[in-house]
Steps between C-alpha positions, in 0.01 A plus 500: 500500500467836329740434210273242343340760276836602352696299247844500664669344200365774276615769745855360509509465121386859455757624749782306335398616153489864605838460679660367182350783294613766749867434410631590844283810550283327761575243768317169508330614820350804324381284213343255744318781683366633169392151400307459826333839450394392153360169629302674775365752251391220267313325781332825603402582142361151437244561777410837349461344157267231636283761672491707182401195296216419740376859491516501120305172484227643723484815288479302176230277647284798593548648153408168337189466713383855438563501125231259389383538143143622478321439173357810343140455393514801270808365319350159441157631399415348162166681460656780296308567178667436164463865408773580754746307286350499150400859437463641146852648508677173574498353152819384339590411142199369304262592786635249753421568865837409653546626855834338584384198696 
């Protein structure tokens, strides 16, 4: 049966609610037709949303796999001489060699 994917109770509730809010401007038949259109659109969009979610997951997975952190050997090199930090111009009050670390 094809109607299994639609919530018939929800469709009738939506139609009745819109009929009451129309205040005589629309017939119940028009409200029911609009309610069915809305239900069909929701089912169609749920499939689109699932496909979009799957595509987004695949995209995020490829980004995660390609963006691996690579340690920089130059950044972690501790063989820098002291003169790079403690030069004659880096003296503070009373001759202290404070370099901000």
